[in-house]
C-alpha positions, 0 to 999 in steps of 0.5 A, spaced: 717 570 322 719 575 327 713 579 331 714 585 335 713 585 342 708 590 342 704 587 336 704 580 341 701 585 346 696 588 342 693 581 339 693 578 347 689 584 349 684 583 343 684 576 344 682 577 352 677 582 350 673 578 345 673 571 349 670 575 355 665 578 351 663 571 348 662 569 355 659 575 358 654 577 353 650 570 352 651 569 360 648 576 361 642 575 356 640 568 359 640 571 366 636 577 363 631 572 360 630 568 366 629 574 370 623 576 366 620 569 366 621 569 373 617 575 374 611 573 369 611 566 373 611 569 380 604 571 381 602 572 388 595 569 390 590 569 395 588 563 399 582 562 394 587 561 388 583 564 382 587 560 377 585 554 380 578 556 381 578 558 373 581 551 371 578 546 376 572 549 378 570 550 386 563 550 387 564 553 394 566 559 391 561 565 389 565 571 388 569 575 383 576 572 380 581 578 379 587 577 376 592 583 376 598 585 372 603 591 374 604 595 368 608 601 370 612 604 375 613 612 376 617 614 382 616 621 380 609 621 381 610 617 385 605 611 383 604 605 379 599 602 375 595 595 375 591 592 370 585 588 373 581 583 369 575 581 373 570 575 372 564 573 376 564 566 378 558 561 381 552 565 384 555 572 382 555 570 375 548 569 370 547 563 367 549 562 360 543 562 356 541 564 349 540 571 351 545 572 356 552 571 354 558 569 359 562 573 364 555 577 366 554 579 373 548 577 377 548 583 382 551 590 382 558 591 385 563 596 386 570 593 386 575 598 390 582 598 389 586 603 393 583 609 392 579 607 385 572 605 385 569 601 379 562 600 379 559 594 375 552 593 374 547 587 374 547 583 367 553 587 364 560 584 362 566 586 367 571 589 362 578 590 364 580 596 368 586 600 370 588 602 377 593 607 379 596 606 386 600 611 390 606 609 393 607 610 400 614 611 401 621 611 397 626 616 395 628 617 388 634 621 390 637 614 392 637 612 384 639 606 382 638 603 389 632 606 391 626 602 394 619 604 394 613 601 398 606 601 399 600 598 402 593 598 399 587 594 399 582 590 394 575 589 396 568 587 393 562 590 396 555 591 394 554 597 390 547 599 394 550 597 401 558 598 401 557 594 408 556 588 404 562 584 402 563 579 397 568 574 396 574 575 391 580 571 389 586 575 387 592 574 383 597 579 381 603 579 377 609 584 378 612 583 371 615 590 370 621 592 365 627 595 369 623 593 376 623 588 381 617 587 384 616 583 391 608 582 393 605 580 399 597 578 399 594 578 406 587 575 405 582 578 410 576 576 408 574 572 414 574 579 418 573 584 413 572 582 406 578 585 404 585 583 401 591 587 403 597 588 398 604 590 400 608 592 394 616 593 394 619 596 388 626 595 387 630 597 380 632 590 377 640 588 376 640 590 369 638 597 371 643 597 377 649 594 372 648 599 367 647 605 371 654 603 374 657 602 368 655 609 365 658 612 371 664 609 370 665 611 363 663 618 365 669 618 370 674 615 365 672 620 359 672 626 364 679 624 367 682 622 361 681 629 357 683 632 364 689 629 364 690 630 357 689 637 358 694 638 364 699 634 360 699 639 354 699 645 359 705 643 363 709 640 357 708 647 354 705 644 348 701 648 343 694 645 342 690 644 336 683 646 335 681 638 334 683 637 341 679 643 343 673 640 339 673 633 343 673 636 350 668 641 348 663 636 345 664 632 351 660 637 355 654 636 351 655 628 350 655 627 358 648 629 359 646 625 354 650 619 356 647 620 363 640 620 361 641 614 357 641 610 364 634 607 365 628 611 368 633 616 372 630 622 375 632 629 374 639 632 376 640 632 383 640 624 385 646 621 389 649 618 383 649 625 380 653 627 386 658 621 385 659 622 378 656 627 373 657 633 377 664 632 378 665 629 371 662 636 368 667 640 372 673 636 370 671 637 363 669 644 363 676 645 367 680 641 361 676 645 356 678 652 359 685 650 359 686 648 352 682 654 350 687 658 354 693 655 351 691 655 344 689 663 345 696 664 348 700 660 343 696 663 338 698 670 340 706 668 341 
């Protein structure tokens, strides 16, 4: 059976693409799941490990266990949100009796996280609470390679006497979708009764990869339609309305394609200067040439 050379090339190209997809898709999925698992498991802790205290106990610790989870990052504000789950331990907790349940405070305390203060009264249950921490440094203009840093403190003080500090055991998890979070805790309780947290936020590798892929696609589409328009005009070919509609639809499709990049800021970032702005210019020029060609040919 004779098979044309063009057909063999088509089969070969399709086969290579299918094999690449069969390898790349599962590998990328596994890597993404592994990254998510590492984010969840990599909690940073103070010298007094709250997980160890809660699991095995520590008679020498009389303070508050504070477990935090970074739930959202918003570089446009800029700030990030941490959800804390506190629990009293040792002499800070009322003994469990028939009238008093578990997780009730024995004193009035104030938990200070950055600029947020939350007061818990004696005998009350300590519910979870959210703290919004402002980001100190970072430029969204560098998307998707933007980096944000901040430094904030966590302290536990007496509500009536803010100069009196209580021990606090802290653990924070930085598991945020589309972000890689690096946390460092400095336990300064021996000096000032506070815990200082340094946070560094970077876009995840999936965000960087997808954003780069979108930029490449936009360049391919804009260069393709511009090349087609120039070719038709130079060869003095008559342009049909469907060709014009394809070029015109790209003018509306490209902004939506740009917006599909995860967490991209408003127009004006470096990635727009590297692609979107010039892509729109090429497509606008191509559409104008096609419309002009159609009008001239139609008159003739």
